[in-house]
All heavy atoms as a GROMACS GRO file, in nm:
protein
  515
    1MET      N    1  15.046 -22.844   8.757
    1MET     CA    2  15.164 -22.869   8.678
    1MET      C    3  15.142 -23.000   8.602
    1MET      O    4  15.090 -23.096   8.656
    1MET     CB    5  15.286 -22.879   8.768
    1MET     CG    6  15.409 -22.926   8.694
    1MET     SD    7  15.555 -22.941   8.798
    1MET     CE    8  15.570 -22.777   8.858
    2LYS      N    9  15.185 -23.002   8.478
    2LYS     CA   10  15.175 -23.124   8.399
    2LYS      C   11  15.281 -23.223   8.444
    2LYS      O   12  15.393 -23.184   8.480
    2LYS     CB   13  15.196 -23.095   8.251
    2LYS     CG   14  15.079 -23.028   8.186
    2LYS     CD   15  15.100 -23.023   8.037
    2LYS     CE   16  14.978 -22.966   7.970
    2LYS     NZ   17  14.989 -22.970   7.826
    3ILE      N   18  15.244 -23.350   8.444
    3ILE     CA   19  15.340 -23.456   8.473
    3ILE      C   20  15.342 -23.551   8.354
    3ILE      O   21  15.243 -23.564   8.281
    3ILE     CB   22  15.308 -23.530   8.604
    3ILE    CG1   23  15.166 -23.585   8.603
    3ILE    CG2   24  15.332 -23.441   8.724
    3ILE    CD1   25  15.133 -23.674   8.721
    4TYR      N   26  15.454 -23.617   8.337
    4TYR     CA   27  15.475 -23.702   8.220
    4TYR      C   28  15.524 -23.840   8.264
    4TYR      O   29  15.599 -23.853   8.360
    4TYR     CB   30  15.577 -23.640   8.126
    4TYR     CG   31  15.533 -23.505   8.074
    4TYR    CD1   32  15.567 -23.388   8.140
    4TYR    CD2   33  15.454 -23.495   7.961
    4TYR    CE1   34  15.525 -23.264   8.094
    4TYR    CE2   35  15.412 -23.372   7.913
    4TYR     CZ   36  15.448 -23.258   7.980
    4TYR     OH   37  15.405 -23.136   7.933
    5ASP      N   38  15.482 -23.943   8.188
    5ASP     CA   39  15.527 -24.079   8.217
    5ASP      C   40  15.668 -24.100   8.163
    5ASP      O   41  15.731 -24.008   8.112
    5ASP     CB   42  15.428 -24.182   8.160
    5ASP     CG   43  15.429 -24.190   8.008
    5ASP    OD1   44  15.497 -24.110   7.943
    5ASP    OD2   45  15.360 -24.279   7.956
    6ARG      N   46  15.717 -24.221   8.172
    6ARG     CA   47  15.854 -24.248   8.130
    6ARG      C   48  15.876 -24.230   7.981
    6ARG      O   49  15.989 -24.215   7.935
    6ARG     CB   50  15.898 -24.387   8.175
    6ARG     CG   51  15.829 -24.500   8.100
    6ARG     CD   52  15.870 -24.638   8.144
    6ARG     NE   53  16.011 -24.648   8.171
    6ARG     CZ   54  16.063 -24.715   8.272
    6ARG    NH1   55  15.986 -24.781   8.354
    6ARG    NH2   56  16.192 -24.719   8.291
    7ASN      N   57  15.768 -24.229   7.900
    7ASN     CA   58  15.778 -24.208   7.756
    7ASN      C   59  15.743 -24.065   7.715
    7ASN      O   60  15.720 -24.039   7.598
    7ASN     CB   61  15.687 -24.306   7.682
    7ASN     CG   62  15.728 -24.449   7.707
    7ASN    OD1   63  15.847 -24.480   7.711
    7ASN    ND2   64  15.633 -24.537   7.726
    8ARG      N   65  15.736 -23.976   7.813
    8ARG     CA   66  15.706 -23.834   7.794
    8ARG      C   67  15.564 -23.810   7.744
    8ARG      O   68  15.536 -23.713   7.674
    8ARG     CB   69  15.808 -23.767   7.701
    8ARG     CG   70  15.951 -23.770   7.752
    8ARG     CD   71  15.975 -23.693   7.877
    8ARG     NE   72  15.945 -23.551   7.857
    8ARG     CZ   73  15.912 -23.469   7.955
    8ARG    NH1   74  15.906 -23.512   8.078
    8ARG    NH2   75  15.885 -23.343   7.932
    9ASN      N   76  15.470 -23.898   7.780
    9ASN     CA   77  15.329 -23.877   7.753
    9ASN      C   78  15.268 -23.807   7.874
    9ASN      O   79  15.295 -23.845   7.988
    9ASN     CB   80  15.257 -24.010   7.732
    9ASN     CG   81  15.308 -24.084   7.611
    9ASN    OD1   82  15.321 -24.027   7.504
    9ASN    ND2   83  15.341 -24.211   7.628
   10ALA      N   84  15.185 -23.707   7.849
   10ALA     CA   85  15.121 -23.634   7.959
   10ALA      C   86  15.025 -23.726   8.034
   10ALA      O   87  14.954 -23.805   7.974
   10ALA     CB   88  15.047 -23.514   7.904
   11LEU      N   89  15.027 -23.716   8.166
   11LEU     CA   90  14.938 -23.795   8.252
   11LEU      C   91  14.830 -23.704   8.307
   11LEU      O   92  14.857 -23.590   8.347
   11LEU     CB   93  15.016 -23.857   8.368
   11LEU     CG   94  15.120 -23.962   8.331
   11LEU    CD1   95  15.200 -24.000   8.454
   11LEU    CD2   96  15.054 -24.084   8.270
   12THR      N   97  14.706 -23.756   8.311
   12THR     CA   98  14.595 -23.681   8.369
   12THR      C   99  14.521 -23.770   8.468
   12THR      O  100  14.529 -23.893   8.460
   12THR     CB  101  14.497 -23.633   8.259
   12THR    OG1  102  14.451 -23.746   8.186
   12THR    CG2  103  14.563 -23.535   8.165
   13LEU      N  104  14.450 -23.708   8.558
   13LEU     CA  105  14.374 -23.782   8.658
   13LEU      C  106  14.269 -23.869   8.590
   13LEU      O  107  14.208 -23.828   8.491
   13LEU     CB  108  14.307 -23.686   8.756
   13LEU     CG  109  14.402 -23.595   8.834
   13LEU    CD1  110  14.322 -23.506   8.928
   13LEU    CD2  111  14.505 -23.674   8.909
   14GLY      N  112  14.249 -23.989   8.641
   14GLY     CA  113  14.151 -24.081   8.586
   14GLY      C  114  14.204 -24.165   8.471
   14GLY      O  115  14.131 -24.248   8.416
   15GLN      N  116  14.328 -24.147   8.436
   15GLN     CA  117  14.387 -24.219   8.323
   15GLN      C  118  14.445 -24.353   8.368
   15GLN      O  119  14.500 -24.365   8.477
   15GLN     CB  120  14.498 -24.134   8.264
   15GLN     CG  121  14.542 -24.176   8.128
   15GLN     CD  122  14.618 -24.062   8.062
   15GLN    OE1  123  14.696 -23.994   8.127
   15GLN    NE2  124  14.593 -24.042   7.936
   16ARG      N  125  14.429 -24.456   8.283
   16ARG     CA  126  14.487 -24.587   8.313
   16ARG      C  127  14.636 -24.583   8.288
   16ARG      O  128  14.682 -24.530   8.188
   16ARG     CB  129  14.424 -24.694   8.225
   16ARG     CG  130  14.280 -24.722   8.263
   16ARG     CD  131  14.219 -24.831   8.177
   16ARG     NE  132  14.291 -24.954   8.202
   16ARG     CZ  133  14.313 -25.047   8.109
   16ARG    NH1  134  14.268 -25.033   7.987
   16ARG    NH2  135  14.379 -25.157   8.139
   17VAL      N  136  14.712 -24.638   8.383
   17VAL     CA  137  14.857 -24.644   8.372
   17VAL      C  138  14.905 -24.783   8.411
   17VAL      O  139  14.836 -24.857   8.482
   17VAL     CB  140  14.927 -24.538   8.461
   17VAL    CG1  141  14.895 -24.398   8.415
   17VAL    CG2  142  14.891 -24.556   8.606
   18MET      N  143  15.024 -24.816   8.365
   18MET     CA  144  15.087 -24.942   8.404
   18MET      C  145  15.213 -24.907   8.484
   18MET      O  146  15.287 -24.816   8.447
   18MET     CB  147  15.126 -25.024   8.282
   18MET     CG  148  15.192 -25.156   8.317
   18MET     SD  149  15.220 -25.262   8.174
   18MET     CE  150  15.344 -25.171   8.087
   19ILE      N  151  15.234 -24.979   8.593
   19ILE     CA  152  15.355 -24.963   8.672
   19ILE      C  153  15.464 -25.040   8.598
   19ILE      O  154  15.452 -25.161   8.580
   19ILE     CB  155  15.336 -25.016   8.815
   19ILE    CG1  156  15.218 -24.943   8.881
   19ILE    CG2  157  15.464 -24.999   8.896
   19ILE    CD1  158  15.169 -25.009   9.008
   20ALA      N  159  15.566 -24.970   8.553
   20ALA     CA  160  15.669 -25.031   8.468
   20ALA      C  161  15.740 -25.149   8.534
   20ALA      O  162  15.769 -25.248   8.468
   20ALA     CB  163  15.770 -24.925   8.425
   21ALA      N  164  15.767 -25.140   8.662
   21ALA     CA  165  15.843 -25.245   8.730
   21ALA      C  166  15.766 -25.376   8.746
   21ALA      O  167  15.825 -25.483   8.742
   21ALA     CB  168  15.887 -25.195   8.867
   22THR      N  169  15.633 -25.367   8.762
   22THR     CA  170  15.556 -25.487   8.791
   22THR      C  171  15.459 -25.526   8.680
   22THR      O  172  15.413 -25.640   8.676
   22THR     CB  173  15.472 -25.469   8.919
   22THR    OG1  174  15.377 -25.363   8.897
   22THR    CG2  175  15.560 -25.437   9.038
   23GLY      N  176  15.423 -25.432   8.595
   23GLY     CA  177  15.325 -25.459   8.490
   23GLY      C  178  15.182 -25.448   8.537
   23GLY      O  179  15.089 -25.472   8.461
   24ALA      N  180  15.161 -25.409   8.662
   24ALA     CA  181  15.025 -25.394   8.716
   24ALA      C  182  14.959 -25.271   8.654
   24ALA      O  183  15.022 -25.168   8.634
   24ALA     CB  184  15.031 -25.379   8.867
   25VAL      N  185  14.830 -25.283   8.624
   25VAL     CA  186  14.753 -25.173   8.564
   25VAL      C  187  14.665 -25.112   8.672
   25VAL      O  188  14.603 -25.182   8.751
   25VAL     CB  189  14.668 -25.226   8.446
   25VAL    CG1  190  14.579 -25.116   8.391
   25VAL    CG2  191  14.757 -25.284   8.338
   26ASP      N  192  14.661 -24.979   8.674
   26ASP     CA  193  14.582 -24.908   8.774
   26ASP      C  194  14.536 -24.775   8.713
   26ASP      O  195  14.565 -24.747   8.598
   26ASP     CB  196  14.666 -24.884   8.900
   26ASP     CG  197  14.583 -24.876   9.027
   26ASP    OD1  198  14.462 -24.842   9.018
   26ASP    OD2  199  14.638 -24.901   9.135
   27VAL      N  200  14.466 -24.695   8.793
   27VAL     CA  201  14.414 -24.566   8.749
   27VAL      C  202  14.477 -24.456   8.833
   27VAL      O  203  14.485 -24.468   8.956
   27VAL     CB  204  14.260 -24.562   8.763
   27VAL    CG1  205  14.206 -24.425   8.726
   27VAL    CG2  206  14.196 -24.670   8.678
   28LEU      N  207  14.520 -24.349   8.767
   28LEU     CA  208  14.581 -24.237   8.836
   28LEU      C  209  14.474 -24.162   8.915
   28LEU      O  210  14.377 -24.116   8.860
   28LEU     CB  211  14.646 -24.143   8.734
   28LEU     CG  212  14.747 -24.046   8.790
   28LEU    CD1  213  14.859 -24.026   8.691
   28LEU    CD2  214  14.684 -23.916   8.825
   29LYS      N  215  14.494 -24.157   9.047
   29LYS     CA  216  14.395 -24.098   9.137
   29LYS      C  217  14.429 -23.954   9.174
   29LYS      O  218  14.345 -23.866   9.167
   29LYS     CB  219  14.385 -24.184   9.263
   29LYS     CG  220  14.285 -24.137   9.365
   29LYS     CD  221  14.284 -24.232   9.483
   29LYS     CE  222  14.193 -24.186   9.594
   29LYS     NZ  223  14.199 -24.277   9.708
   30GLU      N  224  14.553 -23.930   9.216
   30GLU     CA  225  14.596 -23.797   9.260
   30GLU      C  226  14.742 -23.775   9.222
   30GLU      O  227  14.819 -23.869   9.217
   30GLU     CB  228  14.585 -23.783   9.411
   30GLU     CG  229  14.447 -23.792   9.467
   30GLU     CD  230  14.447 -23.783   9.620
   30GLU    OE1  231  14.531 -23.709   9.675
   30GLU    OE2  232  14.364 -23.850   9.681
   31ALA      N  233  14.776 -23.649   9.200
   31ALA     CA  234  14.915 -23.610   9.177
   31ALA      C  235  14.944 -23.488   9.264
   31ALA      O  236  14.883 -23.384   9.246
   31ALA     CB  237  14.938 -23.579   9.030
   32HIS      N  238  15.033 -23.503   9.360
   32HIS     CA  239  15.068 -23.396   9.452
   32HIS      C  240  15.196 -23.328   9.404
   32HIS      O  241  15.305 -23.365   9.444
   32HIS     CB  242  15.086 -23.451   9.593
   32HIS     CG  243  14.963 -23.516   9.646
   32HIS    ND1  244  14.858 -23.444   9.696
   32HIS    CD2  245  14.926 -23.646   9.653
   32HIS    CE1  246  14.762 -23.527   9.734
   32HIS    NE2  247  14.801 -23.650   9.708
   33THR      N  248  15.180 -23.228   9.317
   33THR     CA  249  15.297 -23.161   9.258
   33THR      C  250  15.312 -23.018   9.304
   33THR      O  251  15.395 -22.945   9.250
   33THR     CB  252  15.287 -23.164   9.104
   33THR    OG1  253  15.167 -23.098   9.064
   33THR    CG2  254  15.288 -23.306   9.051
   34ASP      N  255  15.235 -22.976   9.403
   34ASP     CA  256  15.247 -22.839   9.453
   34ASP      C  257  15.387 -22.815   9.508
   34ASP      O  258  15.444 -22.900   9.577
   34ASP     CB  259  15.145 -22.813   9.563
   34ASP     CG  260  15.002 -22.822   9.513
   34ASP    OD1  261  14.982 -22.813   9.390
   34ASP    OD2  262  14.912 -22.842   9.595
   35ASN      N  263  15.443 -22.700   9.478
   35ASN     CA  264  15.575 -22.658   9.526
   35ASN      C  265  15.689 -22.746   9.478
   35ASN      O  266  15.793 -22.752   9.542
   35ASN     CB  267  15.578 -22.649   9.679
   35ASN     CG  268  15.474 -22.554   9.733
   35ASN    OD1  269  15.449 -22.449   9.673
   35ASN    ND2  270  15.410 -22.590   9.842
   36LEU      N  271  15.671 -22.817   9.366
   36LEU     CA  272  15.778 -22.899   9.309
   36LEU      C  273  15.823 -22.837   9.178
   36LEU      O  274  15.743 -22.782   9.103
   36LEU     CB  275  15.730 -23.042   9.283
   36LEU     CG  276  15.690 -23.127   9.402
   36LEU    CD1  277  15.642 -23.264   9.354
   36LEU    CD2  278  15.805 -23.143   9.499
   37THR      N  279  15.953 -22.848   9.150
   37THR     CA  280  16.003 -22.806   9.019
   37THR      C  281  15.960 -22.911   8.917
   37THR      O  282  15.923 -23.024   8.955
   37THR     CB  283  16.157 -22.796   9.021
   37THR    OG1  284  16.211 -22.926   9.040
   37THR    CG2  285  16.205 -22.701   9.130
   38PRO      N  286  15.964 -22.879   8.788
   38PRO     CA  287  15.928 -22.981   8.687
   38PRO      C  288  16.010 -23.109   8.699
   38PRO      O  289  15.958 -23.220   8.684
   38PRO     CB  290  15.954 -22.910   8.555
   38PRO     CG  291  15.930 -22.767   8.586
   38PRO     CD  292  15.984 -22.749   8.727
   39TYR      N  293  16.140 -23.097   8.730
   39TYR     CA  294  16.224 -23.216   8.746
   39TYR      C  295  16.178 -23.298   8.866
   39TYR      O  296  16.166 -23.420   8.858
   39TYR     CB  297  16.371 -23.176   8.762
   39TYR     CG  298  16.461 -23.296   8.781
   39TYR    CD1  299  16.509 -23.365   8.671
   39TYR    CD2  300  16.496 -23.342   8.907
   39TYR    CE1  301  16.590 -23.476   8.687
   39TYR    CE2  302  16.576 -23.452   8.924
   39TYR     CZ  303  16.623 -23.519   8.814
   39TYR     OH  304  16.702 -23.631   8.830
   40GLN      N  305  16.151 -23.232   8.978
   40GLN     CA  306  16.106 -23.302   9.098
   40GLN      C  307  15.971 -23.368   9.074
   40GLN      O  308  15.948 -23.480   9.119
   40GLN     CB  309  16.095 -23.205   9.216
   40GLN     CG  310  16.227 -23.158   9.269
   40GLN     CD  311  16.209 -23.050   9.375
   40GLN    OE1  312  16.120 -22.967   9.363
   40GLN    NE2  313  16.296 -23.052   9.475
   41ALA      N  314  15.881 -23.300   9.004
   41ALA     CA  315  15.748 -23.355   8.977
   41ALA      C  316  15.757 -23.482   8.894
   41ALA      O  317  15.670 -23.568   8.903
   41ALA     CB  318  15.662 -23.251   8.905
   42GLU      N  319  15.861 -23.496   8.815
   42GLU     CA  320  15.877 -23.616   8.733
   42GLU      C  321  15.944 -23.730   8.809
   42GLU      O  322  15.916 -23.846   8.783
   42GLU     CB  323  15.961 -23.580   8.610
   42GLU     CG  324  15.968 -23.690   8.508
   42GLU     CD  325  16.039 -23.646   8.381
   42GLU    OE1  326  16.042 -23.525   8.352
   42GLU    OE2  327  16.091 -23.733   8.312
   43HIS      N  328  16.032 -23.697   8.904
   43HIS     CA  329  16.112 -23.800   8.970
   43HIS      C  330  16.075 -23.830   9.115
   43HIS      O  331  16.118 -23.931   9.170
   43HIS     CB  332  16.260 -23.762   8.962
   43HIS     CG  333  16.313 -23.769   8.822
   43HIS    ND1  334  16.304 -23.665   8.734
   43HIS    CD2  335  16.374 -23.869   8.755
   43HIS    CE1  336  16.358 -23.700   8.619
   43HIS    NE2  337  16.400 -23.824   8.628
   44GLU      N  338  16.000 -23.743   9.181
   44GLU     CA  339  15.958 -23.767   9.319
   44GLU      C  340  15.835 -23.858   9.322
   44GLU      O  341  15.755 -23.857   9.232
   44GLU     CB  342  15.923 -23.634   9.388
   44GLU     CG  343  16.040 -23.539   9.402
   44GLU     CD  344  16.137 -23.580   9.511
   44GLU    OE1  345  16.095 -23.635   9.613
   44GLU    OE2  346  16.257 -23.556   9.491
   45LYS      N  347  15.820 -23.932   9.429
   45LYS     CA  348  15.703 -24.018   9.447
   45LYS      C  349  15.585 -23.933   9.491
   45LYS      O  350  15.559 -23.916   9.608
   45LYS     CB  351  15.733 -24.128   9.547
   45LYS     CG  352  15.839 -24.225   9.497
   45LYS     CD  353  15.855 -24.342   9.588
   45LYS     CE  354  15.961 -24.437   9.537
   45LYS     NZ  355  15.917 -24.522   9.430
   46CYS      N  356  15.512 -23.879   9.391
   46CYS     CA  357  15.405 -23.784   9.418
   46CYS      C  358  15.270 -23.827   9.360
   46CYS      O  359  15.173 -23.754   9.369
   46CYS     CB  360  15.443 -23.646   9.365
   46CYS     SG  361  15.469 -23.639   9.188
   47VAL      N  362  15.263 -23.945   9.300
   47VAL     CA  363  15.141 -23.991   9.233
   47VAL      C  364  15.076 -24.104   9.313
   47VAL      O  365  15.144 -24.200   9.351
   47VAL     CB  366  15.172 -24.039   9.090
   47VAL    CG1  367  15.050 -24.101   9.024
   47VAL    CG2  368  15.224 -23.925   9.006
   48LEU      N  369  14.946 -24.090   9.338
   48LEU     CA  370  14.869 -24.196   9.404
   48LEU      C  371  14.783 -24.265   9.300
   48LEU      O  372  14.721 -24.200   9.216
   48LEU     CB  373  14.780 -24.137   9.512
   48LEU     CG  374  14.849 -24.078   9.633
   48LEU    CD1  375  14.747 -24.007   9.722
   48LEU    CD2  376  14.919 -24.186   9.712
   49LEU      N  377  14.777 -24.398   9.309
   49LEU     CA  378  14.693 -24.477   9.219
   49LEU      C  379  14.574 -24.530   9.297
   49LEU      O  380  14.578 -24.543   9.419
   49LEU     CB  381  14.774 -24.590   9.158
   49LEU     CG  382  14.898 -24.548   9.080
   49LEU    CD1  383  14.973 -24.669   9.028
   49LEU    CD2  384  14.863 -24.455   8.966
   50THR      N  385  14.468 -24.565   9.228
   50THR     CA  386  14.342 -24.606   9.291
   50THR      C  387  14.356 -24.729   9.379
   50THR      O  388  14.309 -24.731   9.492
   50THR     CB  389  14.235 -24.632   9.183
   50THR    OG1  390  14.221 -24.513   9.106
   50THR    CG2  391  14.102 -24.666   9.246
   51HIS      N  392  14.423 -24.833   9.332
   51HIS     CA  393  14.427 -24.960   9.405
   51HIS      C  394  14.560 -24.988   9.473
   51HIS      O  395  14.581 -25.097   9.524
   51HIS     CB  396  14.392 -25.075   9.312
   51HIS     CG  397  14.255 -25.062   9.255
   51HIS    ND1  398  14.232 -25.020   9.127
   51HIS    CD2  399  14.133 -25.082   9.311
   51HIS    CE1  400  14.102 -25.016   9.104
   51HIS    NE2  401  14.039 -25.052   9.214
   52SER      N  402  14.649 -24.893   9.475
   52SER     CA  403  14.780 -24.913   9.536
   52SER      C  404  14.790 -24.832   9.665
   52SER      O  405  14.736 -24.723   9.674
   52SER     CB  406  14.890 -24.871   9.439
   52SER     OG  407  15.015 -24.888   9.498
   53GLN      N  408  14.862 -24.884   9.760
   53GLN     CA  409  14.878 -24.817   9.889
   53GLN      C  410  15.005 -24.733   9.895
   53GLN      O  411  15.033 -24.671   9.996
   53GLN     CB  412  14.881 -24.921  10.001
   53GLN     CG  413  14.756 -25.004  10.009
   53GLN     CD  414  14.631 -24.920  10.031
   53GLN    OE1  415  14.633 -24.823  10.106
   53GLN    NE2  416  14.524 -24.954   9.962
   54GLU      N  417  15.083 -24.731   9.788
   54GLU     CA  418  15.207 -24.654   9.789
   54GLU      C  419  15.205 -24.547   9.680
   54GLU      O  420  15.122 -24.550   9.591
   54GLU     CB  421  15.328 -24.746   9.770
   54GLU     CG  422  15.328 -24.822   9.640
   54GLU     CD  423  15.446 -24.915   9.628
   54GLU    OE1  424  15.560 -24.865   9.616
   54GLU    OE2  425  15.424 -25.036   9.632
   55ARG      N  426  15.299 -24.454   9.690
   55ARG     CA  427  15.311 -24.347   9.591
   55ARG      C  428  15.414 -24.389   9.486
   55ARG      O  429  15.505 -24.466   9.515
   55ARG     CB  430  15.357 -24.218   9.656
   55ARG     CG  431  15.253 -24.157   9.745
   55ARG     CD  432  15.304 -24.028   9.805
   55ARG     NE  433  15.204 -23.972   9.892
   55ARG     CZ  434  15.170 -23.845   9.892
   55ARG    NH1  435  15.231 -23.760   9.811
   55ARG    NH2  436  15.079 -23.800   9.973
   56PHE      N  437  15.399 -24.331   9.367
   56PHE     CA  438  15.491 -24.360   9.258
   56PHE      C  439  15.541 -24.231   9.196
   56PHE      O  440  15.473 -24.130   9.199
   56PHE     CB  441  15.421 -24.443   9.148
   56PHE     CG  442  15.382 -24.580   9.194
   56PHE    CD1  443  15.257 -24.604   9.248
   56PHE    CD2  444  15.471 -24.685   9.184
   56PHE    CE1  445  15.221 -24.729   9.291
   56PHE    CE2  446  15.436 -24.811   9.227
   56PHE     CZ  447  15.311 -24.834   9.281
   57ALA      N  448  15.659 -24.237   9.139
   57ALA     CA  449  15.710 -24.127   9.060
   57ALA      C  450  15.651 -24.142   8.920
   57ALA      O  451  15.639 -24.254   8.870
   57ALA     CB  452  15.862 -24.132   9.054
   58PRO      N  453  15.613 -24.033   8.854
   58PRO     CA  454  15.558 -24.044   8.719
   58PRO      C  455  15.649 -24.118   8.622
   58PRO      O  456  15.602 -24.187   8.533
   58PRO     CB  457  15.540 -23.898   8.677
   58PRO     CG  458  15.519 -23.825   8.805
   58PRO     CD  459  15.608 -23.896   8.904
   59ILE      N  460  15.780 -24.109   8.643
   59ILE     CA  461  15.874 -24.177   8.555
   59ILE      C  462  15.867 -24.330   8.570
   59ILE      O  463  15.916 -24.403   8.485
   59ILE     CB  464  16.017 -24.124   8.577
   59ILE    CG1  465  16.102 -24.155   8.457
   59ILE    CG2  466  16.077 -24.176   8.704
   59ILE    CD1  467  16.210 -24.059   8.430
   60GLU      N  468  15.802 -24.378   8.676
   60GLU     CA  469  15.783 -24.523   8.697
   60GLU      C  470  15.658 -24.575   8.628
   60GLU      O  471  15.631 -24.694   8.633
   60GLU     CB  472  15.772 -24.553   8.846
   60GLU     CG  473  15.894 -24.516   8.927
   60GLU     CD  474  15.872 -24.536   9.075
   60GLU    OE1  475  15.767 -24.497   9.128
   60GLU    OE2  476  15.964 -24.594   9.136
   61LEU      N  477  15.582 -24.486   8.564
   61LEU     CA  478  15.453 -24.523   8.507
   61LEU      C  479  15.455 -24.514   8.355
   61LEU      O  480  15.534 -24.442   8.297
   61LEU     CB  481  15.343 -24.430   8.560
   61LEU     CG  482  15.330 -24.424   8.712
   61LEU    CD1  483  15.231 -24.317   8.751
   61LEU    CD2  484  15.290 -24.559   8.768
   62ILE      N  485  15.365 -24.590   8.291
   62ILE     CA  486  15.347 -24.587   8.147
   62ILE      C  487  15.199 -24.564   8.121
   62ILE      O  488  15.115 -24.641   8.170
   62ILE     CB  489  15.392 -24.719   8.082
   62ILE    CG1  490  15.541 -24.743   8.108
   62ILE    CG2  491  15.363 -24.716   7.931
   62ILE    CD1  492  15.590 -24.880   8.067
   63ARG      N  493  15.166 -24.460   8.046
   63ARG     CA  494  15.027 -24.429   8.013
   63ARG      C  495  14.971 -24.534   7.917
   63ARG      O  496  15.037 -24.575   7.823
   63ARG     CB  497  15.019 -24.291   7.950
   63ARG     CG  498  14.875 -24.248   7.922
   63ARG     CD  499  14.870 -24.114   7.860
   63ARG     NE  500  14.900 -24.128   7.718
   63ARG     CZ  501  14.907 -24.028   7.633
   63ARG    NH1  502  14.889 -23.905   7.674
   63ARG    NH2  503  14.934 -24.048   7.506
   64LEU      N  504  14.849 -24.575   7.943
   64LEU     CA  505  14.779 -24.670   7.856
   64LEU      C  506  14.666 -24.598   7.786
   64LEU      O  507  14.586 -24.530   7.850
   64LEU     CB  508  14.726 -24.788   7.936
   64LEU     CG  509  14.831 -24.871   8.010
   64LEU    CD1  510  14.762 -24.976   8.094
   64LEU    CD2  511  14.928 -24.934   7.914
   65GLY      N  512  14.653 -24.617   7.658
   65GLY     CA  513  14.541 -24.562   7.582
   65GLY      C  514  14.539 -24.417   7.560
   65GLY      O  515  14.603 -24.330   7.585
   0.00000   0.00000   0.00000
C-alpha cells in the first residue's frame, strides 16, 4: 500500500525524510501497512526509520528530495 507524508508526497523505502516535530533527518527503513485501511496507514505509527528506535506515522514525516 502506498503511504504519503504530511504534504501528500508518496514515501518509498530508502527515501530520506525529516521528522516534522524535531527536524531530524533519517532514512525510511520499513513500513508495516499490512491489514491497514488507507486512513490507518497514514495516521498509525507504522513506519520505522534507520537511526530511530521508535515508530512514526507517515503524517509526522516530510519527504526530502
